[in-house]
N, C-alpha and C positions, 0 to 999 in steps of 0.2 A: 313430849306430847303437845306442848304449847305450839310448837312450830307446825306440827301436823294439823292441829285444829285451825291455825291461821290459814294455811294453804287450802284446807277443805272449805273454809268459810269464804275466803276472798277469791280463790281460783285465778291467780295472776297468770297472764300470758308471758310476761317478761320479768326477769329478776336481775337486778344488779347487786351483787354481794360484795359490799364494801365494808361491812361490819367486821371488826376485829378487836382483839385486845392488843394495844400498841404501846410503845414506850421507847425511851432512849436507852443508851448503853447501860446505865446504872440499873434501871428497872428490869431490863431484859436479863441481865446477869444475876440479879438478886432473886427475882420471882420466876425462876426457870420452869418450875412445874406448872404454875398458873398460866404462863404463856403458851406452853405446848398443849395443855389440857383444854383451856377455854377456846383457843383457836380451832383445835380439831373438832370440838363439839359444835361450834358455830357452823363450820364448813360442812361437817357430816350431816347435820340436821337439815340445813337449807338445800344443799345439793341433792340429797336423797329425796326430800319432799318435792323438789322441783321435778325430778324424774317421775315420782309416784303420781303427781298431779298434772303431768303432761305439759309442763311449761315449754313454750315454743323456743325460747332462747334465754340462756343465763350467761352473765358476765361476771367472772370471779376476779377480784383484784388481789394480787399478791404483793411481792416486794422484791427489790433488787438484792436483798440480803440472801436470797436463795442461791446466789452464785458463790463460787469458792473465794476464800479469803485472798488468794493470790491470783485472782481471775485476770486474764489479759484485758487491756483496754483497747478499743471500746468493747463492752460486754456484748456477747452474742448469745442468742437463745441456746445454741448447741454447746455452750460451756457448762450447762447445768449438770450437776453430779459428776464433774470431772476431777474434783479435788476436795480437800478439806474445807469445811465452812469456818467462818469466823466464830470463835468459841463463845464470845459474850452473848450473841443472839442466835446461837445454834438451835435451841428449842423452838423459837419463833420461826426460824427459817425452815426447819423440818416440817412444821405444821403447814406452812405455805406450799412447800414442795408436795406434800400430801394432797393439798387442794388441787394443784395442777394435775397430778396423776389421777385424782378422783374424777375430774372433769374429762380427761382423756379416756379413762377406762369406761365411764358411763357412755361416752360417745361411741366407742368402739363396740361395746357389748349391746347397748340398748338403742343406739341410733339417735341419741339426744344431740342437741346443738349447744353445748356448753363451751364457752371460750374463756381462756385465762389471759389476763394482761398483767404485766409487771411495770408499775409506775416507778420512776426514779424518785429522788427525794422531793417531796411536795412541800410547798409553803403557800400561805394565803390567808384569807379572812378566817377568824375564829381558830387560829392556830393555838397549839398548846405550849405555853411558856413555863411550865413546871420544870424546875431545874433538874429534877430527878427523872422525869418521865418524857421530857420533850426531845424532839429530834435536833439535829445539829444546828440548823439555821435559826429557829426561834430561841434555842438555848444561847447561841452566840450573840444574838441581838440583845437579849436580856442581860447577859454578863457584861457586855460593853456598856450598856445603859447604867447598870449598877456601878461598874468600874469608874465611869465618868463622874457619877454622883459622889462616890467615895473619895476620889481624887480631890474634889472640891469641898469635901466635908459637908455636902448638901444632905443633911439627915432628913430634911422634910421630904425630899424626893425619894430617898430610900424608904422612909416610913410609908409614903404613899404607895410605893411599889409593893411593899410587904403586906399592906392592907388589902390591896387589890388581888395580889397573887401570893397567898401565904406560903411561907417556907416552914416546914415542921421544925419546932424547937426554938423559934424566934418570931417576934412580932414588934409592932411599933412601941409597945410598952417596955420592951427589954432595954438594957443599957447599951450604950454605943459599943462597948467592948464585946458584949455578947453578940451583937450584930456583926461586928468585924470577924469574930471567930466563925460564925456560920457562913459568911460570904467567902472567907478563906477556904472553908471546907469545899465549896463549890468552885474554887479556882479564881476567886476575885480577891486579890491581896494588896494591901497598902504597906509599903516598906518604910523603913525608918527615915529614908531621905525624902519621903513624900511622893515617890512614884508609885503608880498602881500597875500591876500586871494582871492580865486575864489569861488563864490557862486554857489552851485548846488541845484536846486530846489527839494523839497520833503523832506520827513522825514528820508530817508535812508532805510526804511523798504520795500517799493515796489520793486519787482523784474523786471528786464528787460532782454529781450533776443535779441541778435544781430545776424544778418545773412548777409554774404557777398552777394552783389547784384548779382554777377555772379552765385552763387549757387542757388539763387532764380530763375534766368533765366533758369537754368538747370531743376529745379523742374517744372517750367511751361511747358517746352518742353516735359518732361516726361508725365505730365498729359494730354497734348494735344494729345500725341501719344498713350497713354496706358489706359486712363480712360474715362468713359462716365458718364452722369448724372445718369443712371440707377444703376451705381456702388456705389452711395453715400447713398443709403437707402435700407432697407430690402424689398424684393419683397412681395407684399401683404399688405404693411403698409397702413392704411387708412388715417392717417394724416402725410403727408410728410413735414418735416421741418428740418432746421439745416443741410442742405445738403452741406454746404460749407466745405472746407478742410483747416485746419490750416497748415502752412508751417513754420518750424523753426528748430533750432538745438537741442531743448530739454534741453538746459543748460541755467539756469537763473543766472543773476548777479545783486547784489544789488548796488544801486548808492547812 
């Protein structure tokens, strides 16, 4: 009801739906019910109320995790729903796929102008460096930072980090051994010979693409100003699907 009241009071002409419950691999795999339920509720409420209140155009932001785990590179829009999803973030991915299909279905049935875009891995100002909830790049940056401090036994830097970005179960007041144990839990380990290793999940074979968040914002503005739903498929097509638009740099990096 709160979303309906907001739309009734504000009567927006344009909506950019970037709101979502997001997180990294650990959070997605641990809180599976939360990720599918909360994202579906966000999308269903905002997209439907945009239709009810005659919003001129809506832009829905999804995620590249909608594509199959073994998706060919580079990823193309037509690869959606062609194979099994990555298990760890499957609930989140299914919610995002539902958002795409909801936009398509409302457009086809009601004549709305709702466009879905799929950003690649974003990074930029105000990123999330929580080791449980962050995405790959901020997590990697923080792990390397902590690993360097641990290698040098620079506990002042580690304490400063823990004070600014708390990790559950440990803080500046805990012993050095307790801090070592927590860092090791997140893949930052100092070995007996003094070397430090930073664990990076995966085989090293999958490719990732990274995009500066402000470039993504520019792309969204361009699409809102220059593109419409009718531009996303060939006129006369009898089965309209995969009308979402991938946004990225086109350059992949292995991790």
